C-alpha positions in Angstrom: 14.8 -9.1 -8.4 15.3 -5.4 -8.5 12.6 -2.9 -8.7 12.4 0.4 -8.7 9.2 2.3 -6.4 8.0 5.1 -8.4 5.3 7.9 -9.3 6.1 11.1 -10.3 3.6 12.4 -7.8 4.9 13.4 -4.5 3.5 12.2 -1.0 2.3 8.7 -2.7 4.1 6.8 -0.4 7.3 5.2 -2.2 9.8 6.0 1.1 7.1 4.6 3.1 6.7 1.5 0.4 10.4 0.8 -0.2 11.4 0.7 3.5 8.9 -1.4 4.8 8.8 -3.6 1.6 12.3 -4.5 2.2 12.3 -5.2 5.7 9.4 -7.1 5.0 11.6 -9.4 3.0 14.4 -9.4 4.8 12.0 -11.0 7.6 11.0 -13.7 5.2 14.7 -14.4 4.8 15.3 -12.4 1.6 19.0 -10.6 0.9 17.4 -7.2 0.4 19.1 -4.1 -0.9 17.1 -1.0 -0.2 19.0 2.1 -2.7 18.2 5.6 -1.6 17.9 7.3 -4.9 16.3 10.6 -4.0 17.9 13.8 -3.5 16.0 14.2 -0.5 17.3 11.2 1.4 13.8 10.5 2.7 14.7 6.7 3.3 17.6 7.3 4.7 16.8 9.6 7.4 13.5 7.7 7.8 15.6 4.6 9.3 17.6 7.3 11.4 20.8 7.1 9.9 23.5 9.5 9.9 23.5 12.4 7.7 27.4 11.9 8.0 27.4 8.3 6.6 29.1 7.9 3.5 26.8 7.8 0.5 26.1 6.7 -3.1 27.2 10.3 -3.9 30.6 9.2 -3.3 30.7 6.0 -5.3 29.5 8.3 -8.2 32.3 10.3 -7.1 34.8 7.6 -7.1 35.8 8.2 -3.3 34.3 5.5 -2.1 33.7 2.0 -3.2 29.9 0.3 -3.4 31.0 -1.9 -0.5 32.0 1.4 1.5 28.9 2.5 1.4 26.5 -0.1 2.3 25.3 -0.4 5.5 23.3 -2.9 7.2 19.5 -2.1 8.7 17.3 -4.1 10.5 18.3 -7.0 8.8 18.5 -5.0 4.7 21.6 -3.7 3.5 21.0 0.3 2.7 22.9 2.4 0.4 22.3 6.0 1.6 21.7 9.5 -0.2 21.2 13.0 0.8 21.3 16.3 -0.8 24.6 16.0 -2.5 23.0 13.4 -5.2 21.0 16.7 -6.9 25.3 17.4 -7.7 25.4 14.3 -9.0 22.1 14.3 -11.7 23.4 17.8 -12.9 27.4 16.4 -13.4 26.4 13.4 -15.7 24.1 15.6 -17.6 26.8 15.3 -20.7 28.4 11.8 -19.8 27.5 9.8 -22.9 26.4 6.7 -21.0 24.6 8.8 -18.7 20.8 6.7 -18.2 23.7 3.9 -17.5 25.8 4.9 -14.7 23.9 3.4 -12.2 23.1 0.1 -13.6 27.6 0.5 -13.7 27.7 0.9 -10.4 25.0 -1.6 -8.7 25.7 -4.3 -11.6 29.0 -6.2 -10.0 26.7 -6.5 -6.8 23.4 -7.1 -7.8 23.5 -11.1 -7.6 24.4 -10.6 -3.7 20.7 -10.2 -3.4 17.1 -11.5 -3.6 15.9 -8.1 -4.1 17.1 -4.7 -4.4 14.9 -2.0 -3.9 15.1 1.6 -4.9 12.9 4.5 -3.6 13.0 7.0 -6.5 12.7 10.6 -6.8 8.8 12.1 -7.6 10.0 13.4 -11.0 10.5 12.5 -14.9 14.6 13.0 -13.4 18.0 11.4 -15.1 18.1 9.7 -12.0 14.6 8.5 -12.1 15.2 7.2 -15.8 18.9 5.6 -14.3 16.4 4.0 -11.7 14.3 2.4 -14.6 17.0 1.5 -16.6 18.4 -0.7 -14.1 15.0 -2.3 -12.8 13.6 -5.2 -13.8 10.1 -4.2 -12.1 8.2 -1.7 -11.4 6.0 -1.1 -8.4 4.0 2.4 -8.5 2.2 3.3 -5.5 -0.5 5.6 -5.4 -3.3 7.3 -3.4 -7.3 6.6 -4.2 -7.5 10.1 -5.4 -8.1 11.7 -8.2 -5.3 14.0 -8.4 -2.8 10.4 -8.4 -4.2 9.0 -11.4 -1.8 12.1 -13.8 0.8 10.6 -11.7 0.0 7.3 -12.6 -0.2 7.8 -16.3 2.5 9.8 -16.6 5.0 7.1 -14.7 3.1 4.8 -16.9 4.1 6.4 -20.0 7.9 6.9 -18.5 8.0 2.9 -17.4 7.2 2.0 -21.5 9.2 4.7 -23.1 12.0 3.6 -21.3 11.6 0.0 -21.8 11.0 1.1 -26.0 14.5 2.9 -25.7 16.9 1.4 -23.1 15.4 -1.4 -21.1 13.1 -4.4 -23.3 12.3 -6.2 -20.3 10.9 -3.4 -17.9 7.6 -4.2 -16.6 5.2 -3.0 -14.3 5.4 -5.6 -11.2 1.8 -3.9 -9.9 0.2 -1.1 -9.1 0.2 -0.6 -5.1 -2.7 1.7 -3.0 -1.5 3.0 -0.4 -3.8 5.1 2.9 -6.3 3.1 1.6 -9.8 3.7 3.2 -12.8 1.9 0.8 -15.2 3.7 3.3 -14.7 6.9 1.3 -16.7 6.8 -2.3 -13.9 8.4 -4.1 -11.7 5.5 -3.2 -13.6 3.1 -4.5 -14.8 5.3 -7.6 -10.6 5.8 -8.3 -9.8 2.0 -7.6 -12.7 1.4 -10.1 -11.1 4.1 -12.6 -7.9 2.0 -13.0 -9.2 -1.0 -13.4 -11.0 -0.2 -16.2 -8.6 2.4 -17.9 -5.1 0.7 -17.2 -3.6 -2.1 -18.2 -1.9 -2.8 -15.4 -1.5 -5.6 -12.5 -2.8 -4.4 -9.6 -2.0 -5.8 -6.5 -4.5 -7.6 -4.0 -3.1 -6.1 -1.0 -4.1 -2.8 -0.6 -1.8 -0.5 2.6 -4.2 0.4 4.9 -4.6 3.8 6.1 -2.6 3.4 9.6 -0.9 6.3 12.3 1.7 4.3 12.9 3.3 3.9 9.4 3.1 8.2 9.6 5.2 7.5 13.0 7.3 5.6 12.2 10.3 7.5 10.4 10.0 9.7 13.3 11.3 7.1 15.3 13.7 6.1 12.8 12.7 3.3 12.1 10.7 1.0 10.3 6.5 0.0 10.7 8.5 -3.7 11.9 10.7 -2.0 14.3 8.3 0.2 15.4 5.1 -1.8 16.2 5.0 -5.0 14.3 1.3 -5.8 15.5 0.1 -2.6 13.7 -2.0 -3.1 10.6 0.9 -1.4 8.4 3.6 -4.2 9.4 0.7 -6.8 8.9 -0.1 -5.2 5.8 3.5 -5.0 3.8 4.0 -8.2 5.7 1.4 -9.5 3.2 2.6 -7.1 0.3 6.2 -9.2 0.4 4.1 -12.4 0.8 1.7 -12.3 -2.3 5.5 -11.2 -4.6 7.1 -14.1 -3.2 4.5 -15.9 -4.2 3.4 -14.4 -7.5 7.3 -14.4 -9.0 
């Protein structure tokens, strides 16, 4: 299964979820590939990867084979990225198959993995569309605040556009509330609004507010490498199990 972690709103927990869901699935004996597909390179940085490693940019340019940029980290394979990826988005604007470039790169290796997880950029960019064209499923992370509803509405529209135009098998795996504190009235109100107004699956698992999740990237680690007894680790492991049970 190829899963794009996407939301057009920044700071919604996409990278945190990409890393920790991927490592959780790896801990459950699944073969996992994480693709950093955001020019900010936050996934690569959060895992403490050397910034001089070859990246997906080098595959786009033809300087490296895909197998040459895959490295193993915490039991999962990772394809890193950095700011060079922004140049790729500009360079493929005029390419005829510009929406299928990532698919052509990943298709030869996709059968090696149980799960491929793509950390998307927080915008309706050409890179994000490439990720959605490749993906089978979408997980949209969301903070339970009013402004995040706009981002959810936008990514829902984008997914439908891609599904109708380029990838008719694309669908939502689920909406994932993150940094959740249900003691806040607004959190419950936003959650009720999503249930009533969006025809989208909502995970049973929520990711609770947890300072350890915030601290882990500064140690170059997933939550499992940093503190596997934390609520953050428990929640992402629960999410991984929910996905495996229902799919």
